[in-house]
C-alpha positions in Angstrom: -13.2 -48.2 34.6 -12.7 -45.0 36.8 -10.3 -42.9 35.6 -8.4 -39.3 37.6 -6.4 -36.9 36.4 -4.1 -35.2 38.7 -2.1 -32.3 38.0 1.1 -31.5 39.7 2.6 -27.7 39.6 5.7 -27.0 41.3 5.7 -22.9 42.4 8.7 -20.7 42.1 9.8 -21.3 45.8 9.8 -25.3 45.3 6.4 -25.9 46.7 4.3 -28.9 45.1 0.4 -28.2 44.5 -1.4 -31.1 43.6 -4.9 -31.3 42.6 -7.2 -33.9 40.9 -8.8 -31.7 38.0 -11.3 -34.6 36.5 -12.6 -38.1 37.0 -14.4 -40.2 34.9 -16.4 -43.7 34.7 -16.0 -45.0 31.1 -16.8 -48.5 29.5 -14.9 -50.7 27.1 -17.9 -52.1 25.2 -18.5 -49.8 22.5 -16.9 -47.7 19.8 -19.1 -44.7 21.6 -16.8 -45.5 24.6 -13.3 -46.1 23.7 -11.4 -42.2 24.6 -12.7 -38.9 25.9 -15.8 -37.2 24.3 -15.9 -33.7 23.5 -17.7 -33.3 26.6 -15.1 -34.9 28.3 -12.3 -32.8 26.9 -13.8 -29.8 27.3 -14.3 -29.9 31.1 -11.0 -31.5 31.3 -9.2 -28.7 29.4 -11.3 -26.2 31.2 -9.9 -27.7 34.9 -6.5 -28.0 33.7 -7.1 -24.4 32.2 -8.0 -23.2 35.6 -5.6 -24.6 37.4 -2.4 -23.6 35.2 -3.8 -19.6 35.3 -4.3 -19.9 38.7 -1.3 -20.6 39.7 0.8 -18.7 37.0 -1.2 -15.3 38.0 -0.4 -16.1 41.8 3.3 -16.3 41.4 3.4 -13.2 39.3 1.5 -11.1 41.7 4.1 -12.6 44.9 6.9 -11.5 42.4 5.2 -7.7 42.5 4.2 -7.8 46.1 7.6 -6.3 46.9 9.5 -2.8 46.6 11.5 -3.2 43.7 13.4 -0.4 44.8 13.5 -1.0 48.9 12.2 -4.6 48.9 9.8 -3.4 51.2 6.7 -5.8 51.2 3.7 -4.2 50.0 0.3 -3.6 52.1 -2.4 -5.6 49.8 -5.8 -3.6 49.4 -8.2 -6.5 49.0 -8.5 -7.9 45.3 -11.6 -8.5 42.9 -12.2 -11.3 40.4 -11.4 -11.1 36.8 -12.7 -13.0 34.0 -9.8 -14.1 31.6 -10.8 -15.5 28.3 -8.6 -18.4 26.9 -8.5 -20.9 24.3 -9.6 -23.4 27.2 -12.9 -21.6 28.7 -13.0 -18.3 30.8 -11.3 -18.3 34.0 -12.1 -16.8 36.9 -9.2 -14.8 38.7 -8.3 -13.2 42.0 -6.9 -10.1 41.1 -4.8 -8.5 44.1 -4.4 -4.9 44.3 -1.3 -3.5 46.8 -0.5 -0.1 47.8 2.6 1.7 46.2 5.8 2.0 48.4 6.4 5.3 50.2 9.8 5.7 48.0 7.3 5.0 45.0 7.4 8.9 43.1 4.1 8.3 41.0 0.9 9.8 41.6 -1.0 6.6 42.1 -1.5 5.0 45.5 -2.3 1.7 44.2 -1.7 -0.8 41.6 -2.8 -3.8 40.4 -0.2 -6.6 39.3 -2.5 -8.4 37.0 -3.4 -5.2 34.7 -0.1 -5.1 33.9 0.1 -8.9 32.9 -3.4 -9.2 31.2 -4.4 -5.6 30.1 -7.0 -7.0 27.5 -8.8 -10.3 29.8 -8.1 -12.3 26.8 -5.1 -14.9 25.9 -3.0 -13.8 22.3 -3.9 -17.5 21.1 -7.4 -16.8 22.1 -7.7 -13.4 20.1 -5.8 -15.1 17.0 -8.2 -17.9 16.6 -10.8 -15.5 16.4 -9.5 -13.6 14.0 -8.2 -16.6 12.0 -11.5 -18.3 11.3 -13.6 -14.8 11.4 -11.3 -14.1 8.7 -12.0 -17.6 6.7 -15.7 -17.5 7.3 -18.8 -16.0 9.1 -18.4 -14.6 12.4 -21.5 -16.5 13.5 -20.2 -19.7 11.4 -16.8 -18.8 13.7 -18.8 -18.6 17.0 -20.4 -22.0 16.3 -16.9 -23.8 15.4 -15.1 -22.6 18.2 -17.6 -23.7 20.8 -18.2 -27.2 18.9 -14.8 -28.2 20.0 -13.6 -26.2 22.7 -14.9 -25.2 26.2 -15.7 -21.5 25.1 -17.9 -19.6 27.7 -21.5 -18.9 26.4 -21.0 -15.3 26.6 -18.7 -15.5 23.1 -21.0 -14.1 20.4 -20.4 -13.2 16.6 -20.8 -9.3 17.8 -17.8 -9.7 20.0 -15.6 -11.9 17.5 -16.3 -8.9 15.1 -15.0 -6.2 17.7 -11.4 -8.2 18.4 -11.2 -8.7 14.3 -11.6 -5.1 14.4 -9.5 -4.3 17.1 -6.4 -6.7 15.3 -6.8 -4.6 12.1 -6.7 -1.7 13.6 -3.7 -2.6 15.3 -2.0 -3.3 11.7 -3.3 -0.2 10.4 -1.5 2.2 13.3 2.0 0.2 13.3 1.7 0.7 9.1 4.1 4.1 8.3 3.3 7.3 6.6 2.5 7.2 2.8 5.1 8.6 0.1 4.6 9.4 -3.0 7.8 7.6 -3.8 9.8 4.6 -1.9 13.2 4.7 -3.8 15.6 5.5 -1.2 18.8 5.1 -3.6 20.5 6.4 -6.8 21.8 4.8 -9.7 25.2 3.7 -8.3 24.2 2.7 -5.0 21.8 0.0 -6.5 25.0 -0.9 -8.3 27.0 -1.9 -5.4 24.0 -3.9 -3.9 24.0 -7.9 -3.5 22.3 -9.8 -6.4 18.6 -9.6 -5.6 16.9 -13.4 -5.3 15.2 -13.6 -8.7 12.6 -11.1 -9.7 9.1 -10.7 -8.4 5.5 -10.6 -10.1 2.9 -8.5 -8.7 -0.8 -8.8 -9.7 -2.8 -6.1 -8.8 -6.9 -6.3 -10.0 -10.0 -5.1 -8.3 -13.6 -6.7 -7.4 -16.9 -5.6 -5.9 -18.2 -5.8 -2.7 -22.1 -5.2 -1.4 -22.1 -1.7 0.0 -24.8 -1.1 3.6 -24.4 2.9 2.1 -27.7 4.3 1.7 -27.6 5.0 -2.7 -24.6 2.9 -3.5 -25.3 -1.0 -4.2 -21.5 -1.9 -4.6 -18.1 -0.5 -3.8 -14.7 -1.4 -5.5 -12.0 -3.5 -3.1 -8.5 -3.3 -5.2 -6.6 -6.6 -4.0 -3.1 -8.4 -5.2 -0.5 -11.0 -5.5 3.0 -10.6 -5.0 5.0 -13.8 -6.5 8.5 -13.6 -5.8 10.8 -16.4 -7.3 12.3 -18.1 -4.2 10.0 -16.8 -1.5 6.6 -17.4 0.1 4.0 -15.1 -1.9 2.4 -12.7 0.1 -1.7 -10.7 -0.6 -2.7 -7.7 -0.4 -6.1 -6.2 0.4 -7.5 -2.7 0.7 -10.5 -0.2 -0.1 -8.8 2.6 -2.3 -11.7 4.8 -1.9 -11.3 4.5 1.9 -7.3 3.6 2.5 -5.1 6.9 2.8 -2.0 4.4 2.3 -2.0 2.0 -0.9 1.3 2.7 -2.1 2.5 2.4 1.5 0.7 -1.0 2.3 2.3 -2.7 -1.2 5.9 -1.3 -0.2 5.5 -3.5 3.2 4.8 -6.1 1.4 7.4 -6.3 -0.9 9.7 -5.2 1.9 8.4 -8.4 4.0 9.7 -10.5 1.1 13.5 -9.1 1.4 12.6 -7.3 -2.3 16.0 -4.9 -2.5 16.3 -1.6 -5.0 17.8 -3.4 -8.1 15.6 -6.1 -7.8 13.5 -6.5 -11.1 9.9 -6.4 -10.4 7.0 -6.8 -12.8 3.9 -5.1 -12.1 0.8 -6.8 -14.0 -2.5 -4.8 -14.1 -5.9 -4.2 -15.8 -5.1 -0.8 -16.8 -7.0 1.4 -14.6 -5.4 4.5 -13.8 -6.1 3.9 -9.4 -4.3 0.6 -10.0 -1.5 1.4 -11.8 -1.1 4.5 -9.4 -0.3 2.1 -6.5 2.5 0.9 -8.4 3.9 3.4 -9.5 7.4 5.1 -8.3 7.6 1.9 -6.2 10.6 0.3 -7.5 13.3 1.6 -9.9 13.9 -1.8 -11.6 10.2 -2.2 -12.8 8.5 -3.0 -15.6 4.4 -2.7 -16.1 2.7 -4.7 -18.4 -0.8 -5.0 -19.2 -2.6 -8.2 -18.3 -3.5 -10.2 -21.5 -6.5 -11.8 -19.8 -8.4 -8.3 -19.5 -7.6 -7.9 -23.8 -8.7 -11.1 -24.9 -11.7 -10.6 -22.2 -13.0 -7.6 -24.2 -12.3 -9.2 -27.8 -14.3 -12.0 -26.6 -17.1 -9.6 -25.5 -17.5 -8.4 -28.9 -17.0 -12.0 -30.4 -20.5 -12.5 -28.5 -22.2 -10.2 -30.5 -20.8 -10.7 -33.6 -22.5 -14.4 -33.1 -25.7 -12.5 -33.0 -25.4 -10.3 -35.5 -24.5 -13.6 -37.7 -28.0 -14.5 -37.9 -29.2 -11.1 -39.5 -26.0 -10.0 -41.4 -23.9 -13.3 -42.3 -21.3 -11.7 -44.4 -21.0 -8.4 -42.3 -20.1 -10.6 -39.2 -17.6 -13.0 -40.9 -16.1 -10.2 -41.7 -15.9 -8.6 -38.0 -15.2 -11.8 -36.7 -11.9 -11.6 -39.0 -10.7 -8.4 -38.1 -11.0 -9.3 -34.4 -8.7 -12.3 -35.0 -6.8 -10.2 -36.8 -6.3 -7.5 -34.1 -5.9 -10.2 -31.9 -3.1 -11.8 -33.2 -1.4 -8.5 -33.7 -1.7 -7.3 -30.3 -0.2 -10.6 -28.9 2.7 -10.4 -31.2 3.0 -6.3 -29.5 2.7 -5.0 -33.1 0.9 -2.0 -31.7 1.0 0.1 -35.0 -0.7 -2.4 -37.0 -3.3 -3.1 -33.9 -4.1 0.2 -33.8 -4.7 0.5 -37.7 -7.3 -2.6 -37.3 -9.1 -1.5 -34.2 -10.1 1.9 -36.1 -10.7 0.0 -39.4 -13.3 -2.6 -36.9 -14.7 0.8 -35.5 -15.6 2.5 -38.7 -16.6 -0.6 -40.5 -19.3 -1.2 -37.3 -20.4 2.3 -37.7 -21.1 1.5 -41.6 -23.3 -1.6 -41.1 -26.9 -1.3 -41.8 -28.8 -4.1 -39.7 -31.9 -4.4 -37.4 -29.8 -6.5 -35.2 -30.7 -5.2 -31.6 -27.4 -5.4 -30.0 -25.3 -3.4 -32.7 -25.0 0.1 -30.4 -23.5 -2.3 -27.7 -20.9 -3.8 -30.1 -20.4 -0.7 -31.1 -20.1 0.6 -27.6 -17.5 -2.0 -26.5 -15.6 -1.4 -30.0 -15.0 2.5 -29.0 -14.4 1.4 -25.5 -11.5 -1.2 -26.6 -10.1 1.3 -28.7 -9.8 3.6 -26.0 -8.8 1.0 -24.0 -5.2 0.0 -26.1 -4.6 3.6 -26.6 -4.5 4.3 -23.1 -2.3 1.6 -21.9 -0.4 1.1 -25.0 3.0 1.8 -23.1 1.9 -1.5 -20.6 1.5 -4.2 -24.3 4.3 -6.0 -24.5 5.6 -8.8 -27.1 3.1 -11.5 -25.3 4.2 -14.3 -27.7 8.0 -13.3 -26.9 7.3 -13.6 -23.2 5.7 -16.7 -23.0 8.8 -18.3 -25.4 10.8 -17.4 -22.4 8.7 -18.5 -19.9 7.4 -15.6 -18.6 4.1 -14.4 -17.4 1.3 -12.5 -19.5 -1.8 -12.9 -17.4 -2.6 -12.2 -14.4 -4.8 -15.0 -14.7 -3.6 -15.9 -10.7 -4.8 -12.6 -9.5 -8.5 -13.5 -11.2 -8.2 -16.6 -9.1 -7.1 -14.1 -5.7 -9.8 -12.0 -6.0 -11.8 -14.9 -6.0 -10.0 -16.1 -2.7 -9.6 -13.1 -1.3 -12.8 -11.3 -1.7 -15.4 -13.8 -3.4 -15.5 -16.4 -0.8 -15.8 -14.4 2.4 -17.3 -11.1 1.2 -19.9 -12.1 -2.0 -20.0 -16.0 -2.3 -23.1 -16.9 -0.7 -22.7 -13.9 2.0 -26.1 -12.0 2.5 -24.1 -9.6 4.6 -23.4 -5.8 3.3 -20.3 -4.3 4.4 -19.0 -0.6 4.9 -15.9 0.7 3.6 -14.4 0.6 6.6 -15.6 -2.9 7.6 -14.2 -4.4 4.5 -11.3 -2.9 4.7 -10.2 -3.7 8.0 -11.3 -7.4 7.2 -8.9 -7.5 4.1 -6.2 -6.8 6.2 -6.7 -9.9 8.6 -7.6 -12.1 5.9 -5.2 -11.7 3.4 -2.7 -12.2 6.2 -4.3 -15.8 7.1 -4.5 -17.0 3.4 -0.8 -16.1 2.9 -0.1 -17.1 6.3 1.4 -14.4 8.3 -0.9 -14.0 10.6 0.5 -15.9 13.6 3.9 -13.7 12.6 2.4 -10.6 13.3 1.1 -11.7 16.6 4.5 -13.8 17.6 5.7 -10.0 17.1 3.2 -8.4 19.4 3.3 -10.9 22.3 6.8 -12.5 23.2 7.0 -15.9 23.9 3.7 -16.8 21.5 5.0 -20.0 20.1 5.2 -20.7 16.1 2.0 -22.5 15.2 1.7 -26.5 15.4 4.7 -26.1 17.5 4.1 -28.6 20.4 7.2 -29.1 23.2 6.7 -32.0 26.0 8.5 -32.8 28.8 10.4 -36.1 28.3 
C-alpha cells in the first residue's frame, strides 16, 4: 500500500500552506512491515520539523520587518543560511538581515531577527535531552542513544555533548548567590510568629572519591547529600568541596526549594568529618547534628575483623577484646558516653599490653586509637540511638550511602575509565543531581518560558 503524509500550516495572515512531507510503500504480510520503521519515523520527523521551523521563523521575521516606532517597512540586506539543532534533526533556516529604520537611535546599522530568537542555534529541548542523558551515562553512549532513536545530525559527537553540559552547569553556577557564613535571617521572636512548618527535614551528607586526571593525585573527594522532607520530594546535593566556593549556599538553596522555613526542625546526619560538618553549621536555627550510626559501627566492625585473626594465636585475649568491642557498641547505641569513653580507653590500654606475633596487631592498635579520637571529637553529636529508633527516627545515613553510590559510583567510578578534573566533576554533579531528583526540566522551563513540562502532550481534538 502507498502512504503519503501531508501537512497544512496556517500562517498568521490566514494563508494555508499545504505540503507533502513523506511517502511510504508499506506491505502487510509480515510483522516487520507493520507500522513505521525507525528509518521511516526519522525521515518523517525530520521533514515535519523542517516545515514547521521554516514556517515559524519566517513568521517571526515578517513580524520584525517593520519599524516598531514608525511602522515603516525595513530594507532587507540579504540573508544567510544557519543551522538550528533540534531534537528531530539539524534544520537549515534562511536568516534575513534588515537595515534599522532612520528613527533607530542605536549604533548598529543592521540586525538579524533570528539572532534574537535563536542565539544558541540549539533548541532548548535538545539541550535538555543531551544534558539529561549525559548526566546519567557516558558522553559517547549518550550520542549513540540519541542517534539510534532520533534523526540527530551526524555532526553530534561526545565532545559537543560535553561542552553543552558544561554550558548548562555553568549557567546554574552563575545563578547561585554569594556564600555567607550564616543563613539565619530571623530572631527568636520572629520565628515564633512564623506559621507551623510542614514536618521536619532530614539531611544526610557524606563523601565519595573520584579518579583524578591531575598529576600526582590519584583521587579527590566529592561531597554528596540528600535532603528528605516529611511531605515533599527529596533533593540531591553534590559538589567538590576543594573546588566549590559556595558549599553552604548550595545546601541553603536546596532547603529553600523544598519550602524550608527557619522555625522548621532540620536534622543533619554526617560522618563526623570537619569539612562535612562545616557545610551544615549555622544553616538552620532549629537544627540538630547527629553522628551517623553507620560510620560508628563500620569502625567497630573493622576492629572485629582484626580480632578474628588475633584469635588464631591468642584466643583468650581475642575473646576479651571482642567482648569489649560488643560492650562499647552497646554503650554508644544507648547514648552512654561516660561508660563508653571508659571502655574505649580500657580497650586501647589492653591492646598495648598484648604480646603476640599477630602480624596485624599494629593495624588493630592504630584502628583503636583512631576510634578513640573519633568518638572523643564527635561526642557532642552522639545521641541515644536506641531511643531514636524506638520513636521511629533515623539513626543512620544508610540512605546517603546509597546516594553516594547513585550520584558518584554509577557515573564517575563503576565501569568508568574516565578520569576527572575537579572542575569537570563539580559541573557534572550539578546536572546529575538535578537529573536524579527530577528538577532539571523545571530549571530549563525557568530559563525558557513556553517549554512544556516533561510528558505533557497537547493534541488538537
